[in-house]
N, C-alpha and C positions, 0 to 999 in steps of 0.2 A: 776171228775178226781180221780183215784186211787192214793194215797199218793204214791206207789210205783212207779206209774208211771212218777208222778212229780218229785219225785226224781232222775230217771234219766236221765229228761228234766233238772232237776236243772244241773246236772253233765255237760252235752253238753253245757250248757248256761256258763260254767265257765272253758270251753276249756279242759274237760277233754275227753280221749279217752279210753284207756285203762282200765279196772276196773278188778283187781285180784280177786279171791271168791274161797269159797268153800263149796258147798253145804249143807245144814242142815234143820233140822224141823222149827229154827227160822229164817230162811231167803228166804223161797223158794219164795215167793212175789217179793220182789227185786232182785231175781235171773233172775225171769220170766221177768221182766220188763225190764229188762237189755238186757238180751238176744231179746229181741223183738224190740231194740230199734236201728234204721235202722244207727247211727250215733258213737255206743260204740261197743267194742270190747272185748268179757269176754276173763278171762283166769283163767285155773282153772289149780292151781298149786297142788302138793299132801301133802302138810302139810300147816298149818297157819303162822308158821314162815317163811317158804321160799317165800311165797307168800307177806307177811309182808318186810320180806327184799329185795326183788325184785322192791318194790315199791320206795326203798330209790336210788336203781340204776336208776333205772327209771327217778326219776328227776333230779337226775341230768344229765342225759345224752340230754336230749329231754325239760326239765325245765316245762311237763307237771305234772299238782297235779298226786300223786299216790294215789288209792284206794283201800284197802283193804275189802273183807266183809267177815266173819265169823259169824256162828250162836252162840249159847249162850255155856254156860259151858266149857269144856275143850278147843273148840275151839278157844275161844276169849282169854281164859290165853296163847294158844299156839302163840298169835298173840303179846304177851306184850313184846319179845326180840325185834322186828322190833320197838315198838314205844318207846322202851327205847334207840334204837341204834339213831334214828331219836333225842329222847329229848339229845342224848351227842354230837351228830354233827351236831345239828341245821337243819336237814333237813325236809321241809314241807311235812306232810303223815296225811291221811285221813283213821281212821278204823270205820268201821261200823260194829257193833254186832247187830244179830236178836235176842230178847227176849221173854221170855216166856208171855202169856197176861195178860194184864194191870191189870187185875182182881187178880190176882196173886202177883201181885209184888205188887201193892199198898195197900192190903188187909194185908198181911202178913209181916211186914217190919222185924220182928224179926227173921225168920227162916232163919235157916244158907244155907235154898235151898228152890226155889219155883217148887214145882215138880221135874223135872230131867232137869239137865243143868243149871236150873235157877237159876242165884244169881246175887249181886251187883257187877258188873264189874265195874260201875262208881268210887264206892270207890278206888275199886284195883288198876284203874291207874292214879288216879287224880294227884298223884305226882309225874308222869313222862311224863303227857301231858299239854299243853300249857291251854286247856280246854276239858273239859270230863262232859259229860251231859245226862240224860235218857231224852228222849223228849214223855211226855202224853199228850202231846194237839195236836192236827192235825193240828191246824191255826197255829202253830208254825214252822211247816214246815222248811218252807222257813229262818224266822229267823235266826233257829238253825243251817242250814246248810250255812249262807252264813256268819254268827258269825264265828263258826267253821272255815272255807275255809279262811277267812279272817285272823283268832289270825294264822293259820297255815302260812300262807305266807307270814305274815308281821312282824314287829318288829326284835326280834331275831326268827328266823321261828323255827316250830319244830311238833312233833304230838299233833293230835286234836281227841277225840274219842267220837263216837256218838252212844247210846244205843235205839234201837227202838222194842218196842214191836210188835209180830205179827199182832195182832189185829190193830192197829194202820196203818201197812203198808199196810193193806187191805182196810183202810177208805177211804170214799171218802169224798171229799173235792171239795171246790171252789176255784181257784186260784188266783180270781180276789180279793180275801178275806185275801190273805196270805200278810204279813208286811215282811219286809225288814229288814236287819239290817244296820243302819250308824254307820261309825266307828268314834272314834275321830281322829281329826289329830293332830300329836304331832312335835314338832320341837325342834332342839337343844337346851338346856337351856344355858342362858347367861354366866354360869361360864364354861362351855364349850368352846363356844364362845372364851372366854377370855384365856383359855388355848391354845387353837389354834392359836390363834395371837401371844401367848409367842413363838410358836415354831420357830418364826424367829429372837428371842433372842438367841436359842439354838442354832441353826445350825449356825450364825453368829461365833457362837465361838469355834464350835465342829472342832476336827482335825479328828475324826475319826467316823462320822456318820454311821449310817446303818438302812437301813428299815430291816423289816419282814413282807410280809405279806401272808395273810390265805385267808382261801375260804370263809370268810364272805364277801371278796371282790365278790366272784362271785356271791354269797346270795343276795349283795345287787345290782346288776348289774350293778358294777364300773370294767369290766375286762378292758374294753376300756379305761379309767379313768387309769389303772395302767400302761398302756404302755406310756402314756403322763407324768407320774408322774416321772416313772425311766427316762425317754429322759427328763425333765426339770431338774432334781435335781442332775441328774449324781453320784448317791451315790450307793456304794455298796450294794446289799439286798440280802435277803434269802428268802427261802419259807419254811412255814410250809410243814409237811406231806399232810396234807389235800387240801393245795393250789399248790403241785406239778407242775400242768398243768396249772397254771394261764398263764405263760408267759415263754418263749422258755430257755431253761437249757443252752442253746448256747449265750444266752445275753451276751455281752461281762462284764457285769455290776452283773449278776446272779452267785451269788459263793456259790451256793448250799444249803442242809436243813443240819440244825444242830438242837444238842438233843442228849439222852442217846444212841441212836442208828444214831447217826448222822455221818456226812462226815470228816474226819479230819481236812481239809481246812475250813470248814463250822464252825468248832465249836472252831477253834482258833481265828475265826475273831470274831464271836459273843461276847468273852471272853474278847478281848483286845479293843473292840469300848469303846468311850466315850459317846456316846449318838448313842440310840433305839429307834427308831418310830416303832410299831408294829402297822398292822391294820388289823382287820377282822381273828385274831386268838387269842385263849384266853389263849396261853403260858401256857399249863397245865404241869406239872411235866414230862413228856417225852422229854419237850422243855427247861425246865428251870434248870432240875436236882430236887434232893431231897433236897436241902440244897439250898432254895430261897437268902440266903445273899453270896451265893457264886457266884452266877449267874451276869455275866456281872458287878461284884463288884467294877469297877470305871467308868462305864456308870451311867448317868442319863437315866430312862426308860419312855419312853411315850405309855402308853398302851390304845390303841385306840376299844373301846369295846360297842358295842349297849345295853349289858347285864350288868347292875350297879351291879349284884352280882357276876361279873367275877371281875368286878375292885375292889371290897372290900377284894378279897383276899390278896389284893398288899398294902392294906390303911396303916398296919403297918410297911412299908418300906420306908424313906423319898425319897430314891430315884428312887420310881418310881411315874408317875403322871399318873392317870386315865383320862380320856376323856371319855365320855360317847357321842357317837355319829354313826350312821350308816358309813359303810364304804367309800360308793360311796358321802357321802354328805362330808364328810371329805375330801376327794378326791379333790374336786373340789373346796373345799373352800382352801386348800394348793396351789392348782394350780394357782387360783385366785389373791391371797393374799400373797404367801409367797416367797420370794428371795432366790434360789437354791445359796450354796456354791458355791464360786470361786473354777476354778480347781486348782489353786496355790495353795489353802488352802488345797485340800483335794490328793492332788498329792502322798505324799508319803504312804498315806494310801491306796490309790488304787492299786500303784503298791506294796504295802505288801502282799493285795489280791491275786492279779495277780501272786505273788513266791510261795503262798501257794498253790493254785490250780494247780500251774504247777507240784510242788512237790510232792503233797498227789493225785494222781488222785483216781477217785470213786474206781476201780478196780486196785489191785494191786496182778495179776499171779504169782510171781514171789516171793512175799511176802505172806503177813496174806490168801491170796485167791487163795494159790498155792493148787494144787490137794492133797487128802492124800490117800495115797495107792491106787494108779492109778484113784481113784475115780474123777468123773466131781466135779467141783467146782460148787456152785451155783451161786454165784456171776459171773464166766466166763461164766455160761448159761445165764445169762441175758443180758451179755454185747454182747453177741451174738445173742441172739434173738431181741435185738434191732435193729442190724442190717436191720432187715428183714421188719419193721413196715412201714405200709402204712404213707401218711402224717397226716390222719387223723383217725388213730386207736385207738382204746377202749380197755383199758386194764385193767382188775379186777384181785384184788387180794385177798386171803382169810389171814388167821393169822399165825404167827409164820415165820418160814422160807421166805414162799412165801412175806408176808409182808416187813421184814425188809430186804430182799436182793433186793427185788425192788424197796425199797425207797431211797436207800444206793447207787445203781448202775447204774438207768436206767436215760437217757439222752430222754427228750422231746421236738421237737418242734414241727414247724406248730399246727394243728389244735389236736393235738394228746391229749387224754382225760385218766386219770388213775381213776380208782372208788375202794375204799376200806372202811371198818369200822373203823376209826382211835380212835373215843373216848370208844365205848365198847370193841371193838377189840375181837368180838365172833368169835370163831370158827364155820363152818360154814355157813359164809357170801357168799361164795365163787359161788356156783352153782347157787343160788339165783339171787347172784347180775350181775353175766353175764346176767341170762335169761331177767332181765328187764332191762339191759344195750342192749341187742340187740331188744329187743322187741321196745324200746324208738328211737330206728336209724333205723328203717325199718328192722329189721331183717338182719342187717347189721354184718358182722364179729366181733366177740369179741374174744381176746385172755386171756384166763382165768390160773392166776398161784395158783397151790393148793398144799396140803400137804396131805399123806396119811391120817395123823390125821385127819385133818379138812372136808375131802372126805366124811368120814362116818358121819359127824353131819348133810348134807342134802343130805344124796343120792338120794332120792327118786327124785330129783327135775330133774334128769339124763331124767327120762320118759318125765318130763314136753317140757325138751329142745330139744329131738326126735320129740314128740307130734308135733311141732311147727315148726320143721324142719330148726332150729336156727343153723347156723354157728359158733358154738362156737369150738374153737381150745384149749383145757383143755391140760394141761402141768401139770402133777401130780410128784409131788418131793416123790420119794419114801427113805426115812430116817429112817425106823425103829419107826416109831410114831412121838412123842413129841420133836423134837429136841431142842427149846428152853427151854422146861421145864429141859430136863433130862443136859442141860449146868447149867441152874441153879440148881437144885438136885445136880451134881456132884461137882458145886463151893463150896457148903453148907456142903455136908454130904461125899464128893468122891462118889463113884461109887456105892453108896447104893441106888438105882433107886426104884420107887413107883410109876406105873401107868403110865409110861411112855415112855416104849417099851415091847419086846418081851419077855424080862428076867423078867421083872416087872409086866406081866398081859394084857400090848396092844397088839394085832394083829391085821395086817390090811389085806383084802384080796387079791387075785391078779386082780389088777385091769383092765388087759387087759382083762381078761375072764368076769369081769362085764359092762366095756365097750362095749364087744361083746352083750353078755345078751339084754343090753337096746337098740343097734341098733347103737353105733358108731364104727367107723373105729377105729382101733388102731395103736399104733408106740411104740418103745422105743429107749431110747440115754444113751448108757454108757459111752460116751469120749465126749471129747470137738469135733474131727474130725467127729463123729457120728452126733454131733449136726450142725456142719455145712451140713452136707449132708443132714439130718432128717428134720430139721426145713420147710424148703422150701415145702420139702411135705406134711405135717402137714398144713400148712397154703391154702396149693392152694388145697387141698382135698374140696369135695364141702360136704357138709352137716356137723354136729357134728363131733368130732374127741378127741381122746384120749391117750396121748402120754405119758409114763411112764419116767422119768429120774431120773435114779439113782445117788445116793450121797450119799456120807460118812454117815455112822449112828450119828458120833460126829462131822462132819464137823464144822470149827469155824464160827460163827458170830461176824463178827468184822468190820471195829474198834465199840465201844461200853463202856459206862462207865462200872468201874470193882474195883476192889481193888485188890492190892498187898502183897502177903506174903513177909514180908522181911526175911532175912536170921536167924534173932532174935525170929521170930514168929509172931509178930507184924503186925495187919491188917490195911493196909493204902487206904482210898477211896477217891481221890481226886475229883478236880471238873471236869467239861466238858470240858476242854478244854484238859485235860491229858485223851486221851483213852487208852483202851488195845486195841492190845498189846504195852505196856508202850513203848516209846521212851527211849533211852539212854539219861539221865539226861543232857548232854551238847547240846545235839542237840535239846532237849524239849525246853530250856533256849533259844537259838537261836531264836525261834521261839515265844518268848514270848515279846509285848512290854509294859505289865506291870510286874510288877515283880511276879514272882511265888508264888502260893500259900503254904502256909506251908508243906501243907499234900504232895505236889508234893516234895517238897525238902528231905520229909522223906523217898521218894522211893528209896530204892537200888535195880539197877539191872546191 
């Protein structure tokens, strides 16, 4: 049997359906075998980065492994961004690169390149993959593929990379002689089990307990257990951005999303808790802020993570306890062996959380989210768009405004899903992400929120969307380039912008004309009233649609952590609970259960 045919069958045996690829001299055998297999669907994007990013959204929606096949050289390096995204967000991904004939690779190890395009991609990517291997022995095809796929999907998931020379792809093998991969079984360590038992003691004494759940719960297959967990423990909980769709935003104990671009109520809640249990979220800087000592400073913090290296970063602070465990296994254990705190014990805490949620809604159209110079505000736009979601809507966002505004203001329920890049945060995720999500859902409608700057990063995938007739409804914020960066530059340097908008060298095209050229139907929205009448038209059109949404070029992105300039010129950067725009100090103090941080008391407003 030809090796490339054998690999195609391996894909099918591992429940792989769509295979993303761009053809080149190094992968022609693989692509031919995939195209001829009746159970595989080839998808050909127009750039390798786009294909790799599409794989990530694809996996998140249908739970099938995403596969991207490239040729060697620049094609291989183009796919690296996708691998790094998968590495950061713990998404299983298989990238396969074709390589020069093995004689050149094996005999000329010290050359910078072997012929044209041939170089050692494995050494390049081994630090951002769980497993990267150059396959030189045709009798190890099954072993290497099974090992790579297992590692991609088990433990802390992530990307794997297989490099195969062209002559090996074309070689003939006896499938009966192929040896499979047998993984080692791992279980929770005794020390972790002991720490889990101690949670009972902590919950019994806690007055203000809080759970925080992240996408690790979904990756572990524990979503159903999450519902049982919140029902049993009846404690307030928050969701990490990458776990925003784990459970309904309307659940009475779901108090939102905290962080540097958090929701004001959620940030007050996390900072005033006395016990925090995080499950399946790595608690990165956007969640804990830039000074770990200021995060939930009067709380005992239990961090449950399958990756011990993520726990190490908290090891120097004795207010943190790390538990190395799979999220699903952890939830199973506490459901079976841990008693919930009494309702009376946490009654005041739940009341406090409810009061904050009522006081600080996600969107404040008369306050920080009001229109500027008559321009539609993106927070109000998301709030309006939200009203038109189907029960199982899929929403994809790119970065910048599209990311922050959506995650701060969206309300999810039913089977609605949100897909984005939270770790790497690369501009250009949106179009490939929407493409992958729609293919994963059998060409179902996908709503994509993008920005004019991010659109330019993977514009070519509009053609892939049109080719496959994917019903993607693309809303593009027109705000003169990179709004988030303009705010950063404005805060640091005044209005001395550099490379962030038209005045500083970055321009964007007329996207209506671009959309029409690709074959998208196009619309425009300039006001909230237009949004109310145009959104239904966009969503009800067949096929791909592009709608420009015009917002202020310097629209406020808030609430967020920031610094305050006092009248005497001093700069104060307070902790997470004290978000910009800063509240009047007396009002802020009323909302605190613990002592305000000295930095907050230094703010004069």
